[in-house]
N, C-alpha and C positions, 0 to 999 in steps of 0.2 A: 267937512264935518257935518254930521247929521244933527239937525235941530229938531227937537220935539216941540210941537205946538200943543197948546192947551186945548183939549177936546171937551173939556167940561166934565170929564170922568175922573174919579179918584183912582189912585194906583191900586187900591184894593178891590175895585170893581172888576169882575171877570169879563174878559172879552172873548166872544166865541169866534172860532176860525171860520171864515167864509167858505172853506172847502169841506171840512169835516165837522164843523160845529163843536169842536172841542173847546171847553171853557179854559182860557189861558189867563194868567195874571195880567193885570193891566200894564205892567212894565215890560212884558215880553214883546219882542218884535217878530219872532218866528213862532209858528205853532209847535207845541211840544209833541203833537201826535204826527202830523203829516209834514212838518218842516216847510210849510208855505208861509209867505209873509202875511202879517196881519195888516188889514187896510184900516188905518186909523182915520183917514179922511172920510171914509164911508161912515164910520162910527160917529164923527162930529156932525155930519149933515143930518143924520137921523136922530138927533137928540130929542126933538120934539115928538117925533113919531113913536108910536108904541113899539116896543121891542118885540121882534118876532121870536116866537118860542120854537126852537128847533125840536124836531121829534127825538124822543129818547132812543139811544142806540139799542139794538137788540140785546137781550140778556145773554151774557157770556156763559159758556159752559163752566161747570165747576172747575176751579183751579186745581192744578196738580198739587201733590203733597209738597209741603214746605221742605226746603233743603235741597230739592233737586234742581238741576240746571237744565233749562229749556233753551232752544235756539229759535231765533226768529225765522219765519218762513220767507220773509222779504229780503232781509239783509244778512241773515246768518249769524247775527250777534248773539252771544250767550247772555241770557237774562235769568234772574232768580225765578223760582217757581211761583212766587207770590205776586209778581207784576202782571197786569192785564195788558200793558202796551210795551212795545220795545222801547228801551231808553235811547236807542240810536236813531231809528227811523220813525218811531211813533206808531208803527203798524200794530194792529190788534193782535194779541197773543191768544186768540180764540181757537186757533187750530191746534191739533194735537202736536205736542212737541216732537220734533224730529230726533230720533235716537240714532246717534252715530254708531254704526257697527264697525267693529274692527275688521280690517281687510283679512280675507282668508289667507292663512299662511300655507304656502306650498313648499315642501322641501325642495331644495335645488336638486336637479338631476345630475347625478354623478356619472361621468363617462370614464370607464376604466379602459385604459389603452391595452390593446392586445400585446401580450409579450411573446415574442418568438424566440424559441431556444436556438441558439446557434448550433449548427450541424458539427458534430464531432467526428472527425475522421481519424480512426485508429490505424496507425501504420501496420502493415502486415509484418509479422515476425518471421524471419527466415533463419532457421537453425542450420548452421553449417554442418555437414556430415563429417564426422571425424575420419580422418584418414587412417585406414588400417594398414599397417606395414605388411607388405607381401613377403611371406616366408617360403622358402623352397619346400617341395613336397617331402623331402627327406626329413626336414625338421619337424613336420606335423606327424610323421610316422613315429619318430623317436619319442615325441611328446605323448602320443597315445599309448605306446608300450610302457612308458614310465608311469602313466596314470593307472594302468591295469595292475602293474606291480605294486603300486601303493594301496589300491582299493582292496586287493585280495587279502593282505594281512589284516587290514582294518575290519573287514567283514568276518574274518576268522576269530577276531577278539570279541566283536560285538554280538555275534550270533553263535553261542556255544551249542545250541540244539542242532543247527545245521552242520556244525563241525562233527558232532557225535555221529550223525547219520552218515556223513561222508566217510568216517573212519571205520564204522561198524555197520555195514548195510544190513546185516542179518540180525541185528540186536532187537528189532521190534518189527511187528507186522502192521502196516498201515493200509487202510482200505483205499480203493481207487476212487470211491465216490465221496469220501468224507475226510475229516482230519483226525479221527480217533486212532489212537495207537494202543496196542496191547503187547505185553511182554510175550516173547516167543515161547518160552517154556512155562506156560500157564494154562489153566483149564479153559479160559476163553479162547486162547490161540488154537487149542486143539479142537474146540467145538465149532468154531466159525466155518471151517471147510465143509463139515458134515451138514450143518444147517443150510449153508448156501447151496449145496448140492440137492438138498431136500426140497427147498423152496424155489430155487432159481433166482433168488435175490442176492444182492451184494450187501455186505455189512458196512454200516456208516455210523459214526458217533452221533450225528445229528441229521436226521432225514429231512429233506425239504418238503414243504406242503404239497400234497397231491402227488408225491413221488414214492413209489413202493421201494422199501429197503429194509434192512435188518438193523436193529439197534439193541444194545444190551439192556435188559430189564432187571434181572437179579440172578443170583446163583446160590446153590446149596452145596457146601463142601463138607464131606464126611471123612471117613477113614480110607485114605488112598483112592477116593472116588468123589465125583462132583456132578451136579446137574446144573448146567448153565442155561438160563431162560432168556430168549430173545423175543422182541416184539416186532411184528411186521406192520409197517405203516401203509396199509392198504384199506379199502372200504370194508373188507371182511373182518379186519381186526383180529387175526389169528395170533397165537403164540406158539413158539417152538422151543423145545428143550433138547440140548445136546448133552448126552451122557458120556462122560470121559472117566478114565482111570489112570493111575500112575503106576508105572512099573519100571524098575531099574533107573529111577530118577527122572523119567520123562513122562509126559502126559500123552495119552492116546485116546482116539475116538472109538466108542463102542457103537452107538447108533444115535439117530435123531428122531423125534416125534413132534408132530404139530397137531394142534386142536384149538377150539375156541377158548377164550379166557374162562377159567373156572372148570373146564373139562380136561385140561392137560394133566396127564398122569403117566407114570407114578411120580408123586411129589409128597414130601412130608406134610401131613395135615390133611390129606385128601384120600378118598376111597379109590380103589383100583379093582379092575375085573381080571379074573384068572382066565388065561387063554391056553387050554390044553385039550384040543378036540379029541374025544374018545378016550381020555385018560384023566388022571388026577396029578396035581403038583404037590410035592412033599413040602411040608412046613416043618422046619428043623429048629432045634433048640439053640443053635449057634450059626454064625455066618460062615459056614464051611460045608463042603460036601460030606464031611465025616461027622457032622452033627446029628444028634438023635432026632428021629422023625417023631413029631408030636401030633401031626394030622396030615391028611391027604385031601386037598381041596380040588373038587371037580371043576370042569369047564363052566364058566359063567359065575363062579362064586365071587363074592365081594370081600375084599380085605381092606382094612384101614391102615394106612401107612403112618406109623407112629415114630419111626426113626430111620436113619440111614442117610446116604448110601454108604456101603462098605465094600471094599474089593478084597476078594480072597479066592484062591483056587481057580483063577481065570474067569471069575464071574463077579457081577455087582449084585449085592444083596440089600433087601429092604426089610424092615422089622415091622411085623404085625404084633398087636398085644399078646398073641399066643406063641409067636416064634418068628423065624426068618424065612423069607421066600426069595428065590432067585429072580433077578430082573427079567430074564428071558420069558418067564411065564406071565408077566404083567403087560407085555406089549405085543402087538400083532406083528407077526413075522413078515 
């Protein structure tokens, strides 16, 4: 048991620490600053001697703001910002308070395992070839004959046009280069051979591009006579007219004339030139050789075709405003 001896000092008299000279209360055994024992014996022997005055500690830097927590640099204890000495170890809190920084947070590294797809093996499909029964050759021949016998009546019912052609081969005239068909007993059918012989071209309903052929353009039908106009699909762009007449119920060709478009004559609505070298052509009051002569037109005269054609007395006639003139005098022989 520790016994305290009387040192002659009152408990209220401060006792300076021999190590740091911090004034402690007289009742303390350890220094509040440096935690070293206080030598009471030394203090009793020195009662008569004048007390040495310890030098004042250096001025402390301005204290940090109140309310903040600072940590001791010596022992790391947390102290209030107003204290000058650490309450645990008594060290001076003159140094700048250590600020604890939160450790840097690093996201954990994620390692994604590699996924390997399993290999799929698709089994090969093998289709079995159907077995075809073998039939004798006689059975195949009989089947082919039956198929032909069944297809022929069906085609006869479904295609009446082909049936008509097969029954009456002379009912219409079809061109070898096209699909156009014309009636046999018609002005067109009578004019086509003459125009083909005149031009050397073949008649076709639709001529192919850059292929020369004859196609029907128009026709003028009068009294027992007609003028059928054809177009030639060639770079020259000529037109041809086949002049036909009807006698005894059938159409016959008289002649054919070719010229550039706009110059083809004789035609209704156009002018024509009289061709009678060294003589004149009679202009009659009617389309007959027995008609009264109203004028005689010399070679090179111009007439305007206002009507026609008409067939009478073995000739085709065209009407001028003054009378009728025969077709033979308006074309070059």
